[in-house]
C-alpha positions as CSV (number, residue, x, y, z in Angstrom):
1,M,0.0,0.0,0.0
2,S,1.2,3.5,-0.9
3,E,2.3,5.9,1.9
4,Q,-0.1,8.7,2.8
5,L,1.4,11.7,1.2
6,S,0.8,15.2,2.5
7,E,-1.1,17.7,0.4
8,R,2.1,19.5,-0.4
9,Q,3.8,16.3,-1.4
10,R,0.8,15.3,-3.6
11,T,0.9,18.7,-5.3
12,I,4.7,18.6,-6.0
13,L,4.4,15.1,-7.3
14,R,1.5,16.0,-9.6
15,Y,3.4,18.9,-11.1
16,T,6.7,16.9,-11.3
17,I,5.0,14.1,-13.3
18,G,2.8,16.4,-15.3
19,D,5.7,18.5,-16.4
20,Y,7.8,15.5,-17.2
21,I,5.0,14.1,-19.3
22,A,4.8,17.4,-21.2
23,S,8.5,17.9,-21.7
24,A,10.2,14.5,-21.7
25,T,13.0,16.1,-19.6
26,P,13.8,15.8,-15.9
27,V,12.0,18.5,-13.9
28,G,13.8,20.8,-11.4
29,S,12.4,22.6,-8.4
30,R,13.1,26.0,-9.9
31,A,11.1,25.1,-13.0
32,I,8.1,24.0,-10.8
33,S,8.3,27.2,-8.8
34,R,8.4,29.4,-11.9
35,R,5.7,27.6,-13.8
36,H,3.1,26.9,-11.2
37,Q,3.3,29.8,-8.7
38,L,2.7,27.7,-5.6
39,G,3.9,30.3,-3.2
40,L,6.8,28.0,-2.3
41,S,10.5,28.7,-2.8
42,P,12.7,26.5,-5.0
43,A,14.5,25.4,-1.8
44,T,11.2,24.2,-0.2
45,I,10.1,22.4,-3.4
46,R,13.6,20.8,-3.6
47,N,13.2,19.5,-0.1
48,V,9.8,18.0,-0.9
49,M,11.2,16.4,-4.0
50,A,14.0,14.9,-2.0
51,D,11.4,13.3,0.3
52,L,9.5,12.0,-2.6
53,E,12.7,10.5,-4.0
54,E,13.4,8.8,-0.7
55,L,9.9,7.4,-0.8
56,G,10.5,6.0,-4.3
57,Y,8.1,8.1,-6.3
58,I,10.7,10.0,-8.3
59,N,14.4,9.7,-9.1
60,Q,17.3,11.8,-10.3
61,P,19.1,10.4,-13.4
62,H,22.3,12.2,-12.3
63,T,23.3,14.7,-9.6
64,S,22.8,17.9,-11.5
65,A,19.6,16.9,-13.2
66,G,16.0,17.4,-12.2
67,R,13.7,14.5,-11.2
68,M,11.6,12.1,-13.2
69,P,8.9,9.7,-12.2
70,T,9.4,6.0,-11.2
71,D,6.9,3.3,-11.9
72,K,5.7,3.8,-8.4
73,G,5.2,7.5,-9.0
74,Y,3.3,6.9,-12.2
75,R,1.1,4.4,-10.5
76,F,0.2,6.9,-7.7
77,F,-0.3,9.6,-10.3
78,V,-2.8,7.4,-12.3
79,N,-4.6,6.1,-9.2
80,E,-4.7,9.2,-7.0
81,L,-3.8,12.4,-8.9
82,L,-5.1,12.1,-12.4
83,K,-7.9,14.3,-13.8
84,L,-9.3,12.7,-16.9
85,E,-10.1,14.9,-19.9
86,E,-13.1,14.7,-22.2
87,V,-12.5,13.3,-25.7
88,S,-12.8,16.5,-27.9
89,D,-15.6,17.0,-30.3
90,S,-13.2,17.0,-33.2
91,E,-11.8,13.7,-32.1
92,R,-15.3,12.2,-31.7
93,K,-16.3,13.4,-35.1
94,T,-13.1,12.0,-36.7
95,I,-13.7,8.6,-35.2
96,A,-17.4,8.6,-36.1
97,K,-16.7,9.7,-39.7
98,T,-14.0,7.1,-40.1
99,L,-15.9,4.1,-38.8
100,E,-19.6,4.6,-39.2
101,H,-19.7,3.8,-43.0
102,T,-17.3,0.9,-42.7
103,Q,-19.4,-2.2,-43.5
104,E,-17.1,-5.2,-42.9
105,P,-16.1,-5.9,-39.2
106,E,-12.5,-6.7,-40.2
107,E,-12.1,-3.3,-42.0
108,L,-13.8,-1.5,-39.1
109,L,-11.3,-2.9,-36.5
110,K,-8.4,-2.2,-38.8
111,E,-9.6,1.4,-39.3
112,A,-10.2,1.8,-35.6
113,S,-6.6,0.9,-34.8
114,R,-5.3,3.3,-37.5
115,I,-7.3,6.3,-36.4
116,L,-6.7,5.6,-32.7
117,G,-2.9,5.6,-33.4
118,K,-3.2,8.7,-35.4
119,I,-5.1,10.7,-32.7
120,S,-3.1,9.4,-29.7
121,H,0.4,9.4,-31.4
122,Q,1.0,6.1,-29.8
123,L,1.0,2.5,-30.9
124,S,-2.6,1.2,-31.0
125,L,-4.1,-2.3,-30.9
126,V,-7.6,-3.5,-31.6
127,S,-8.3,-7.3,-31.2
128,T,-11.0,-9.3,-32.9
129,P,-13.7,-10.6,-30.5
130,Q,-12.7,-13.7,-28.5
131,I,-15.6,-16.0,-29.0
132,S,-14.8,-19.1,-26.9
133,S,-17.4,-18.1,-24.3
134,A,-20.0,-17.4,-26.9
135,K,-23.0,-19.7,-27.1
136,F,-23.3,-21.9,-30.2
137,E,-26.4,-21.0,-32.3
138,R,-26.1,-22.9,-35.6
139,L,-23.8,-24.7,-38.0
140,E,-24.4,-25.0,-41.7
141,L,-22.5,-26.9,-44.4
142,F,-22.5,-25.8,-48.0
143,N,-21.0,-27.2,-51.2
144,V,-18.6,-24.7,-52.8
145,S,-17.2,-27.1,-55.4
146,S,-16.8,-30.8,-55.9
147,T,-13.8,-30.8,-53.5
148,K,-14.6,-28.0,-51.1
149,I,-17.2,-27.5,-48.3
150,L,-17.9,-24.2,-46.5
151,V,-18.6,-24.5,-42.8
152,V,-20.6,-21.5,-41.4
153,L,-20.7,-21.2,-37.7
154,S,-23.0,-18.7,-36.0
155,V,-23.0,-17.7,-32.3
156,K,-25.7,-16.0,-30.4
157,S,-23.8,-12.6,-30.3
158,G,-24.5,-12.4,-34.0
159,I,-20.9,-13.2,-35.1
160,V,-20.5,-15.6,-38.0
161,K,-17.3,-17.6,-38.6
162,T,-16.5,-19.5,-41.7
163,I,-13.8,-22.0,-42.7
164,M,-13.2,-23.9,-45.9
165,M,-12.6,-27.6,-45.8
166,E,-11.2,-29.9,-48.6
167,V,-13.0,-33.2,-49.3
168,S,-11.9,-36.1,-51.5
169,S,-15.1,-36.2,-53.5
170,E,-18.4,-34.3,-53.9
171,V,-20.9,-34.7,-51.0
172,H,-24.6,-34.6,-51.7
173,R,-26.6,-31.8,-50.3
174,E,-28.8,-34.3,-48.3
175,K,-25.8,-35.6,-46.4
176,L,-24.6,-32.1,-45.5
177,D,-28.1,-31.2,-44.3
178,E,-28.2,-34.4,-42.2
179,V,-24.9,-33.8,-40.5
180,S,-25.8,-30.1,-39.9
181,R,-29.1,-31.2,-38.2
182,I,-27.4,-33.7,-35.9
183,L,-24.7,-31.2,-34.9
184,N,-27.2,-28.5,-34.2
185,E,-29.2,-30.8,-32.0
186,R,-26.2,-32.0,-30.0
187,L,-24.3,-28.7,-29.7
188,S,-27.3,-26.4,-28.9
189,G,-26.7,-24.1,-25.9
190,L,-23.0,-24.9,-25.4
191,S,-20.2,-22.5,-25.5
192,L,-17.5,-22.9,-28.1
193,H,-15.0,-23.7,-25.4
194,Q,-17.3,-26.6,-24.2
195,I,-17.7,-27.8,-27.8
196,R,-14.0,-27.8,-28.5
197,E,-13.3,-29.8,-25.3
198,T,-16.1,-32.4,-25.8
199,F,-16.7,-32.5,-29.5
200,A,-15.2,-36.0,-30.1
201,T,-17.4,-37.5,-27.3
202,R,-20.6,-35.8,-28.7
203,V,-20.2,-37.2,-32.2
204,K,-18.6,-40.6,-31.5
205,D,-21.8,-42.6,-32.2
206,V,-22.6,-40.7,-35.4
207,K,-22.3,-42.9,-38.4
208,D,-19.8,-41.5,-40.8
209,D,-20.0,-42.9,-44.3
210,E,-17.4,-42.7,-47.1
211,T,-17.7,-38.9,-47.3
212,G,-15.8,-38.6,-43.9
213,I,-17.6,-35.4,-43.0
214,I,-17.5,-36.1,-39.2
215,R,-13.9,-37.2,-39.3
216,L,-13.1,-34.0,-41.2
217,L,-14.9,-31.8,-38.6
218,L,-13.1,-33.7,-35.8
219,S,-9.7,-32.9,-37.3
220,S,-10.7,-29.3,-37.7
221,K,-12.4,-28.7,-34.4
222,D,-9.6,-26.5,-32.9
223,R,-9.7,-24.3,-36.0
224,L,-13.5,-24.2,-36.1
225,F,-14.2,-23.7,-32.4
226,D,-11.2,-21.6,-31.3
227,D,-11.1,-17.9,-30.4
228,V,-9.7,-16.5,-33.6
229,L,-12.1,-15.4,-36.3
230,N,-11.1,-15.3,-40.0
231,W,-9.7,-11.9,-39.4
232,S,-6.2,-10.9,-38.3
233,H,-6.2,-11.5,-34.5
234,V,-4.7,-8.1,-33.6
235,H,-4.8,-4.9,-35.8
236,I,-1.9,-2.6,-35.1
237,G,-1.9,1.1,-36.0
238,G,-0.1,4.3,-35.2
239,T,3.5,3.0,-35.7
240,P,4.7,6.1,-37.7
241,E,3.1,8.4,-35.1
242,A,4.5,6.5,-32.2
243,M,8.0,6.7,-33.6
244,Q,7.9,10.5,-33.3
245,Q,8.0,10.2,-29.5
246,P,11.2,11.7,-28.0
247,E,12.1,8.4,-26.3
248,F,12.7,6.8,-29.7
249,E,15.4,9.3,-30.7
250,D,17.8,7.0,-28.9
251,P,18.7,4.3,-31.5
252,K,18.6,1.6,-28.8
253,N,15.1,2.5,-27.8
254,F,14.1,2.8,-31.5
255,R,15.3,-0.8,-32.3
256,A,13.7,-2.2,-29.1
257,F,10.4,-0.6,-30.1
258,L,10.6,-2.0,-33.6
259,S,11.3,-5.4,-32.2
260,L,8.2,-5.1,-29.9
261,V,5.9,-4.2,-32.8
262,D,7.2,-7.2,-34.8
263,D,6.6,-9.7,-31.9
264,E,3.2,-11.1,-32.7
265,E,3.2,-13.3,-29.5
266,V,3.8,-10.3,-27.3
267,M,1.2,-8.2,-29.2
268,A,-1.4,-11.0,-28.6
269,Q,-0.5,-11.1,-24.9
270,V,-1.3,-7.3,-24.6
271,V,-4.9,-7.8,-25.7
272,E,-5.6,-11.2,-24.1
273,K,-6.7,-11.9,-20.5
274,R,-7.5,-8.3,-19.7
275,D,-9.6,-7.9,-16.5
276,S,-11.3,-4.6,-17.3
277,K,-15.0,-4.5,-17.7
278,P,-16.6,-2.6,-20.6
279,G,-16.2,1.1,-19.9
280,E,-13.4,0.6,-17.4
281,A,-9.9,1.1,-18.7
282,T,-7.0,-0.9,-17.3
283,V,-3.5,0.8,-17.0
284,T,-0.4,-1.4,-16.7
285,I,2.9,0.4,-16.0
286,G,6.5,-0.7,-16.5
287,Q,7.5,-3.4,-14.1
288,E,3.9,-4.4,-13.6
289,H,4.2,-6.2,-16.9
290,C,5.1,-9.9,-16.8
291,E,6.7,-9.7,-20.3
292,E,10.2,-8.3,-20.2
293,K,9.8,-6.5,-23.5
294,L,7.0,-4.4,-22.2
295,R,8.7,-3.1,-19.0
296,H,9.7,0.2,-20.6
297,Y,6.2,1.0,-21.6
298,S,2.7,1.6,-20.3
299,I,-0.4,0.0,-21.7
300,V,-4.0,1.3,-21.5
301,T,-6.7,-1.2,-22.5
302,S,-10.5,-1.3,-22.5
303,V,-12.7,-4.2,-23.6
304,Y,-15.6,-3.9,-25.9
305,K,-18.5,-6.3,-25.8
306,V,-20.6,-7.6,-28.7
307,G,-23.4,-9.8,-27.3
308,D,-21.6,-12.3,-25.1
309,V,-18.1,-12.0,-26.7
310,V,-15.4,-9.4,-26.0
311,G,-12.5,-7.8,-27.8
312,T,-9.8,-5.4,-26.6
313,V,-8.8,-1.8,-27.6
314,G,-5.3,-0.8,-26.4
315,I,-2.6,1.7,-26.6
316,I,1.1,1.0,-25.9
317,G,3.5,3.9,-25.4
318,P,6.3,5.3,-23.2
319,K,5.4,5.5,-19.5
320,R,5.5,9.2,-20.1
321,M,2.2,9.0,-22.0
322,T,-0.6,11.6,-21.5
323,Y,-2.8,9.3,-19.3
324,S,-5.5,12.1,-18.9
325,K,-6.2,12.0,-22.6
326,I,-5.3,8.4,-23.5
327,I,-7.6,6.7,-21.0
328,P,-10.8,8.4,-22.1
329,L,-9.8,8.0,-25.7
330,V,-9.4,4.2,-25.4
331,D,-12.7,3.9,-23.5
332,H,-14.5,6.0,-26.2
333,M,-13.1,3.9,-29.0
334,A,-14.1,0.7,-27.2
335,R,-17.7,1.9,-26.7
336,T,-17.8,3.1,-30.4
337,I,-16.7,-0.3,-31.7
338,A,-19.2,-2.1,-29.5
339,S,-22.0,0.1,-30.7
340,L,-21.1,-0.4,-34.4
341,L,-20.6,-4.1,-34.2
342,S,-23.8,-4.8,-32.1
């Protein structure tokens, strides 16, 4: 638990972190005294900053420099001192204009990540809905050609998933309808996760003739009933804008950031297993990340819900990000996506 800071300590910490976020340079006591007219001398402010440094909220990169926030300081700032700003009318209009006429869900999510990155000047991520908890509604099988069958899976949130399967010979329409009827009866009301785990048991007594449809569905069950739709799992935007941040003027930081963007596994981790509820952003800072590659960054995420499935909207950036603007922006984008996909 954080120490109880005095009102003076809270004020100096708020201005130290706020000025550092704005300038990307360590903040000195004289600068705070001059900018904020607190009625305190630089010496008094310097003493308070020394106390905050001893408590672990700020540090001094070298003796003659000002102070900059630690992860602990950022966490206290976000939890206790932050005043969120409204998403501006112009930003709302830009988001609405960009997304409201986008017909395809894949394109909508891709555009959402692009415009979020452009507005925030940070790296943005928008994931496709994770459908494992969704309730099965219907499965249909269609002949596409003599050697191809289209499987169309619908869940109760309204999301439809399709996969193409190869068969050795043409399957008659009657057989496809029969298999569809049996599966719809046996899988009704189950979540996709339950189906994936028990599918073999549920169809083991179904007679499978030379067409091998049941065997084919069994071999494809992980692909058919998994979390990933036929869209890219994570849409990433804002890379050019994020590269303009002062932190990436250092070639080492620049290379590390490029490596992060290219790491698909880490990007997937960012948007998976988020605990936030719709409308409640989650902020993860520096050393709070389990993944080593993320420990120089902060991540703000918010989930969007479409029926009974959820996806994630997120922003990754330097810990020196403008939380007061980023948090409401991420929440607004999540609500917008939910509304447009519902």
